[in-house]
C-alpha positions as CSV (number, residue, x, y, z in Angstrom):
1,M,-36.4,8.3,-16.8
2,G,-37.8,6.2,-13.9
3,F,-36.5,5.6,-10.4
4,F,-34.7,2.4,-11.3
5,D,-33.0,3.9,-14.4
6,K,-31.6,6.7,-12.2
7,A,-30.6,4.2,-9.5
8,W,-28.8,2.1,-12.1
9,D,-27.0,5.1,-13.5
10,I,-25.8,6.1,-10.0
11,T,-24.7,2.5,-9.4
12,K,-22.7,2.4,-12.7
13,N,-21.0,5.8,-11.9
14,V,-20.0,4.6,-8.4
15,A,-18.7,1.3,-9.7
16,K,-16.7,3.1,-12.4
17,F,-15.2,5.6,-9.9
18,S,-14.4,2.8,-7.4
19,G,-12.7,0.8,-10.2
20,N,-10.6,3.8,-11.2
21,M,-9.5,4.4,-7.6
22,L,-8.5,0.8,-7.1
23,V,-6.3,0.9,-10.2
24,E,-4.7,4.1,-9.0
25,V,-4.0,2.7,-5.6
26,S,-2.7,-0.5,-7.0
27,N,-0.3,1.4,-9.3
28,N,0.9,3.5,-6.4
29,I,1.6,0.4,-4.3
30,N,3.5,-1.2,-7.2
31,E,5.7,1.9,-7.6
32,I,6.5,1.9,-3.9
33,K,7.3,-1.8,-3.9
34,Q,9.7,-1.4,-6.9
35,E,11.4,1.6,-5.2
36,C,11.7,-0.3,-1.9
37,E,13.1,-3.5,-3.6
38,L,16.1,-1.4,-4.7
39,M,16.8,-0.2,-1.2
40,S,19.4,-1.7,1.2
41,D,18.4,-3.3,4.5
42,N,19.5,-0.2,6.4
43,E,17.3,2.0,4.2
44,L,14.3,-0.2,4.7
45,M,14.9,-0.3,8.5
46,D,15.0,3.5,8.5
47,I,11.6,3.5,6.9
48,L,10.3,1.3,9.8
49,K,11.9,3.5,12.4
50,N,10.6,6.8,11.2
51,K,7.0,8.0,10.9
52,G,5.8,7.8,7.4
53,P,3.1,6.4,5.1
54,A,1.7,3.0,6.2
55,P,1.9,1.3,2.8
56,K,5.6,2.1,2.5
57,K,6.2,0.8,6.1
58,S,4.2,-2.4,5.3
59,I,6.2,-3.0,2.1
60,A,9.5,-2.4,3.9
61,F,8.5,-4.8,6.8
62,N,7.6,-7.5,4.3
63,L,10.8,-7.1,2.3
64,L,13.0,-7.3,5.4
65,K,11.1,-10.4,6.5
66,K,11.7,-12.0,3.1
67,R,15.4,-11.0,3.4
68,G,15.7,-13.1,6.6
69,F,15.0,-10.6,9.4
70,E,13.0,-12.0,12.4
71,V,9.5,-10.6,12.8
72,E,10.1,-9.8,16.5
73,E,13.2,-7.7,15.6
74,L,11.2,-5.8,13.0
75,K,8.4,-5.2,15.4
76,K,10.8,-3.6,17.9
77,N,12.0,-1.1,15.2
78,F,8.5,-0.3,13.9
79,Q,7.2,3.2,14.7
80,P,3.5,3.8,13.9
């Protein structure tokens, strides 16, 4: 097996691994979004106020914005 064959095999393995990771992350984000969509405004605001995972905070922020909250109000409650 030559150099380019080995390089090609490595490239395929990296691409396959990356693709699998993207699917896993996408599924995780979809689960969080579905969970958050069922929450009340107060529950979503609590997510913003407390320290926690960034994807969940981002989803809560966007859902509250869609529900009519002002961006400035949400930013005041956001805790990184």
